[in-house]
C-alpha positions as YAML, in Angstrom:
chain: A
units: angstrom
residues:
- id: 1
  name: UNK
  ca: [216.30, 53.65, 118.94]
- id: 2
  name: UNK
  ca: [214.69, 56.79, 120.10]
- id: 3
  name: UNK
  ca: [212.77, 59.10, 117.81]
- id: 4
  name: UNK
  ca: [212.24, 62.64, 118.64]
- id: 5
  name: UNK
  ca: [209.00, 64.29, 117.73]
- id: 6
  name: UNK
  ca: [209.42, 67.53, 116.00]
- id: 7
  name: UNK
  ca: [206.66, 70.08, 116.14]
- id: 8
  name: UNK
  ca: [204.87, 70.63, 112.86]
- id: 9
  name: UNK
  ca: [205.85, 73.73, 111.08]
- id: 10
  name: UNK
  ca: [203.16, 75.95, 109.69]
- id: 11
  name: UNK
  ca: [203.43, 77.05, 106.15]
- id: 12
  name: UNK
  ca: [202.32, 80.52, 105.44]
- id: 13
  name: UNK
  ca: [200.31, 80.89, 102.26]
- id: 14
  name: UNK
  ca: [199.39, 84.20, 100.85]
- id: 15
  name: UNK
  ca: [196.09, 84.22, 99.02]
- id: 16
  name: UNK
  ca: [195.50, 86.82, 96.40]
- id: 17
  name: UNK
  ca: [192.12, 88.39, 97.35]
- id: 18
  name: UNK
  ca: [191.29, 89.10, 93.72]
- id: 19
  name: UNK
  ca: [191.89, 85.48, 92.71]
- id: 20
  name: UNK
  ca: [189.88, 84.18, 95.68]
- id: 21
  name: UNK
  ca: [186.95, 86.38, 94.64]
- id: 22
  name: UNK
  ca: [187.08, 85.02, 91.11]
- id: 23
  name: UNK
  ca: [187.15, 81.42, 92.38]
- id: 24
  name: UNK
  ca: [184.13, 82.06, 94.64]
- id: 25
  name: UNK
  ca: [182.29, 83.83, 91.83]
- id: 26
  name: UNK
  ca: [182.97, 80.91, 89.48]
- id: 27
  name: UNK
  ca: [181.67, 78.42, 92.06]
- id: 28
  name: UNK
  ca: [178.58, 80.55, 92.56]
- id: 29
  name: UNK
  ca: [177.85, 80.55, 88.82]
- id: 30
  name: UNK
  ca: [178.33, 76.79, 88.64]
- id: 31
  name: UNK
  ca: [175.93, 76.22, 91.56]
- id: 32
  name: UNK
  ca: [173.40, 78.61, 90.07]
- id: 33
  name: UNK
  ca: [173.65, 76.86, 86.71]
- id: 34
  name: UNK
  ca: [173.13, 73.46, 88.33]
- id: 35
  name: UNK
  ca: [170.07, 74.76, 90.20]
- id: 36
  name: UNK
  ca: [168.55, 76.16, 87.00]
- id: 37
  name: UNK
  ca: [169.28, 72.93, 85.13]
- id: 38
  name: UNK
  ca: [167.72, 70.82, 87.91]
- id: 39
  name: UNK
  ca: [164.61, 72.98, 87.92]
- id: 40
  name: UNK
  ca: [164.32, 72.92, 84.13]
- id: 41
  name: UNK
  ca: [164.59, 69.14, 84.00]
- id: 42
  name: UNK
  ca: [162.25, 68.40, 86.89]
- id: 43
  name: UNK
  ca: [159.54, 71.03, 86.37]
- id: 44
  name: UNK
  ca: [157.59, 69.16, 83.67]
- id: 45
  name: UNK
  ca: [157.21, 66.21, 86.03]
- id: 46
  name: UNK
  ca: [156.29, 68.34, 89.03]
- id: 47
  name: UNK
  ca: [153.46, 70.06, 87.22]
- id: 48
  name: UNK
  ca: [149.98, 69.19, 88.43]
- id: 49
  name: UNK
  ca: [148.69, 69.76, 84.92]
- id: 50
  name: UNK
  ca: [148.87, 66.44, 83.13]
- id: 51
  name: UNK
  ca: [147.31, 67.55, 79.86]
- id: 52
  name: UNK
  ca: [150.77, 68.19, 78.37]
- id: 53
  name: UNK
  ca: [151.77, 64.57, 78.96]
- id: 54
  name: UNK
  ca: [150.66, 61.94, 76.48]
- id: 55
  name: UNK
  ca: [147.29, 60.40, 77.34]
- id: 56
  name: UNK
  ca: [147.67, 56.74, 78.32]
- id: 57
  name: UNK
  ca: [145.86, 54.01, 76.40]
- id: 58
  name: UNK
  ca: [142.06, 53.86, 76.43]
- id: 59
  name: UNK
  ca: [139.25, 52.78, 74.15]
- id: 60
  name: UNK
  ca: [137.40, 55.63, 72.46]
- id: 61
  name: UNK
  ca: [134.06, 53.84, 72.64]
- id: 62
  name: UNK
  ca: [132.32, 50.85, 74.17]
- id: 63
  name: UNK
  ca: [133.29, 47.35, 73.06]
- id: 64
  name: UNK
  ca: [131.76, 46.15, 69.80]
- id: 65
  name: UNK
  ca: [128.38, 44.45, 70.06]
- id: 66
  name: UNK
  ca: [128.81, 40.84, 71.09]
- id: 67
  name: UNK
  ca: [132.26, 41.49, 72.54]
- id: 68
  name: UNK
  ca: [132.52, 40.45, 76.16]
- id: 69
  name: UNK
  ca: [134.99, 42.33, 78.34]
- id: 70
  name: UNK
  ca: [137.27, 40.28, 80.59]
- id: 71
  name: UNK
  ca: [135.70, 39.98, 84.04]
- id: 72
  name: UNK
  ca: [136.53, 42.31, 86.90]
- id: 73
  name: UNK
  ca: [137.86, 40.40, 89.90]
- id: 74
  name: UNK
  ca: [135.34, 39.99, 92.68]
- id: 75
  name: UNK
  ca: [136.24, 41.21, 96.18]
- id: 76
  name: UNK
  ca: [136.45, 37.61, 97.42]
- id: 77
  name: UNK
  ca: [139.16, 36.96, 94.79]
- id: 78
  name: UNK
  ca: [141.35, 39.59, 96.48]
- id: 79
  name: UNK
  ca: [143.58, 38.43, 99.32]
- id: 80
  name: UNK
  ca: [146.53, 39.53, 101.41]
- id: 81
  name: UNK
  ca: [147.90, 42.95, 100.53]
- id: 82
  name: UNK
  ca: [145.17, 43.37, 97.89]
- id: 83
  name: UNK
  ca: [142.36, 43.25, 100.44]
- id: 84
  name: UNK
  ca: [143.75, 45.07, 103.46]
- id: 85
  name: UNK
  ca: [141.25, 47.90, 103.41]
- id: 86
  name: UNK
  ca: [137.61, 48.44, 102.44]
- id: 87
  name: UNK
  ca: [138.69, 51.03, 99.85]
- id: 88
  name: UNK
  ca: [140.36, 48.23, 97.89]
- id: 89
  name: UNK
  ca: [137.54, 45.67, 97.99]
- id: 90
  name: UNK
  ca: [134.78, 48.26, 97.49]
- id: 91
  name: UNK
  ca: [136.58, 49.57, 94.39]
- id: 92
  name: UNK
  ca: [136.21, 46.14, 92.78]
- id: 93
  name: UNK
  ca: [132.49, 46.06, 93.66]
- id: 94
  name: UNK
  ca: [132.01, 49.43, 91.97]
- id: 95
  name: UNK
  ca: [134.21, 48.52, 89.00]
- id: 96
  name: UNK
  ca: [131.95, 45.54, 88.29]
- id: 97
  name: UNK
  ca: [129.00, 47.96, 88.03]
- id: 98
  name: UNK
  ca: [130.60, 50.17, 85.32]
- id: 99
  name: UNK
  ca: [132.92, 47.96, 83.23]
- id: 100
  name: UNK
  ca: [132.03, 49.65, 79.93]
- id: 101
  name: UNK
  ca: [132.78, 53.09, 81.39]
- id: 102
  name: UNK
  ca: [136.15, 51.91, 82.72]
- id: 103
  name: UNK
  ca: [136.93, 50.34, 79.33]
- id: 104
  name: UNK
  ca: [136.86, 53.87, 77.88]
- id: 105
  name: UNK
  ca: [139.13, 55.54, 80.46]
- id: 106
  name: UNK
  ca: [142.91, 56.07, 80.43]
- id: 107
  name: UNK
  ca: [144.92, 55.23, 83.52]
- id: 108
  name: UNK
  ca: [147.52, 57.77, 84.60]
- id: 109
  name: UNK
  ca: [149.70, 55.26, 86.39]
- id: 110
  name: UNK
  ca: [150.74, 54.49, 82.80]
- id: 111
  name: UNK
  ca: [150.10, 50.77, 83.24]
- id: 112
  name: UNK
  ca: [149.55, 50.68, 79.47]
- id: 113
  name: UNK
  ca: [153.33, 50.27, 79.41]
- id: 114
  name: UNK
  ca: [152.79, 46.83, 80.94]
- id: 115
  name: UNK
  ca: [150.06, 45.84, 78.52]
- id: 116
  name: UNK
  ca: [146.90, 47.40, 79.95]
- id: 117
  name: UNK
  ca: [144.60, 49.04, 77.40]
- id: 118
  name: UNK
  ca: [142.35, 51.02, 79.76]
- id: 119
  name: UNK
  ca: [141.40, 51.54, 83.40]
- id: 120
  name: UNK
  ca: [139.27, 48.38, 83.08]
- id: 121
  name: UNK
  ca: [142.46, 46.31, 82.71]
- id: 122
  name: UNK
  ca: [143.62, 47.40, 86.17]
- id: 123
  name: UNK
  ca: [140.65, 45.70, 87.81]
- id: 124
  name: UNK
  ca: [140.83, 42.49, 85.79]
- id: 125
  name: UNK
  ca: [143.70, 41.60, 88.13]
- id: 126
  name: UNK
  ca: [145.07, 42.85, 91.43]
- id: 127
  name: UNK
  ca: [146.91, 45.88, 90.07]
- id: 128
  name: UNK
  ca: [143.96, 48.19, 90.81]
- id: 129
  name: UNK
  ca: [144.02, 47.28, 94.50]
- id: 130
  name: UNK
  ca: [147.68, 48.22, 94.83]
- id: 131
  name: UNK
  ca: [147.66, 51.51, 92.95]
- id: 132
  name: UNK
  ca: [146.33, 54.79, 94.37]
- id: 133
  name: UNK
  ca: [146.04, 56.27, 90.87]
- id: 134
  name: UNK
  ca: [143.84, 53.39, 89.68]
- id: 135
  name: UNK
  ca: [141.73, 53.54, 92.84]
- id: 136
  name: UNK
  ca: [141.22, 57.31, 92.60]
- id: 137
  name: UNK
  ca: [140.33, 57.12, 88.92]
- id: 138
  name: UNK
  ca: [137.87, 54.30, 89.60]
- id: 139
  name: UNK
  ca: [136.08, 56.20, 92.38]
- id: 140
  name: UNK
  ca: [136.08, 59.37, 90.27]
- id: 141
  name: UNK
  ca: [134.62, 57.48, 87.29]
- id: 142
  name: UNK
  ca: [131.93, 55.87, 89.42]
- id: 143
  name: UNK
  ca: [130.80, 59.14, 91.03]
- id: 144
  name: UNK
  ca: [130.75, 60.95, 87.68]
- id: 145
  name: UNK
  ca: [128.79, 58.08, 86.10]
- id: 146
  name: UNK
  ca: [126.25, 58.25, 88.95]
- id: 147
  name: UNK
  ca: [125.93, 61.99, 88.22]
- id: 148
  name: UNK
  ca: [124.94, 61.16, 84.64]
- id: 149
  name: UNK
  ca: [128.23, 61.95, 82.90]
- id: 150
  name: UNK
  ca: [129.08, 60.08, 79.71]
- id: 151
  name: UNK
  ca: [132.24, 58.01, 79.38]
- id: 152
  name: UNK
  ca: [133.69, 60.76, 77.14]
- id: 153
  name: UNK
  ca: [132.93, 63.46, 79.74]
- id: 154
  name: UNK
  ca: [134.48, 61.32, 82.47]
- id: 155
  name: UNK
  ca: [137.56, 60.80, 80.30]
- id: 156
  name: UNK
  ca: [137.94, 64.57, 79.84]
- id: 157
  name: UNK
  ca: [137.87, 64.97, 83.63]
- id: 158
  name: UNK
  ca: [140.46, 62.24, 84.08]
- id: 159
  name: UNK
  ca: [142.70, 63.84, 81.45]
- id: 160
  name: UNK
  ca: [142.33, 67.19, 83.26]
- id: 161
  name: UNK
  ca: [143.44, 65.48, 86.49]
- id: 162
  name: UNK
  ca: [140.13, 65.85, 88.37]
- id: 163
  name: UNK
  ca: [140.58, 62.32, 89.77]
- id: 164
  name: UNK
  ca: [143.42, 63.60, 91.95]
- id: 165
  name: UNK
  ca: [140.85, 65.24, 94.25]
- id: 166
  name: UNK
  ca: [139.43, 61.86, 95.34]
- id: 167
  name: UNK
  ca: [140.09, 61.20, 99.03]
- id: 168
  name: UNK
  ca: [140.84, 57.51, 99.47]
- id: 169
  name: UNK
  ca: [140.37, 57.75, 103.25]
- id: 170
  name: UNK
  ca: [136.63, 58.27, 102.68]
- id: 171
  name: UNK
  ca: [136.14, 56.64, 99.25]
- id: 172
  name: UNK
  ca: [134.93, 53.31, 100.65]
- id: 173
  name: UNK
  ca: [131.69, 55.03, 101.67]
- id: 174
  name: UNK
  ca: [130.85, 55.97, 98.05]
- id: 175
  name: UNK
  ca: [127.83, 54.06, 96.74]
...
């Protein structure tokens, strides 16, 4: 059996220019609306100002007299991915020097959602070594403490977002 191939026939369609303009205009409005909606939804999260966001958990003052804070891990207790760079191990050395200050600071990685009650909690385990936010806040807190700032003044700076200026590529040299 032999089939013959017929050439395809073209169908001529007449497009009403007025209708095409309306369709394009409608698509343009839809795209514009989606862009505005995307911007409106994402802009609160893109803001560098964190003071509008709720402040994560912290303790307003030092622990009660006689209360012993959980220990900060020592650098030799860190291993593997938690001790790959001096910035990680040195952070734990500095954290051990200012545990009461850290106890009074919020942590903007929002680890309070996993049970932490302050920046101190991050350095009781390995979380602090893995989190740039915790590391930056720790180095910020230590430098401000060395400059004579109170825990409350340091907390205000953290809430303002001043910790974001810490450069972790050079932080290991802070003493």
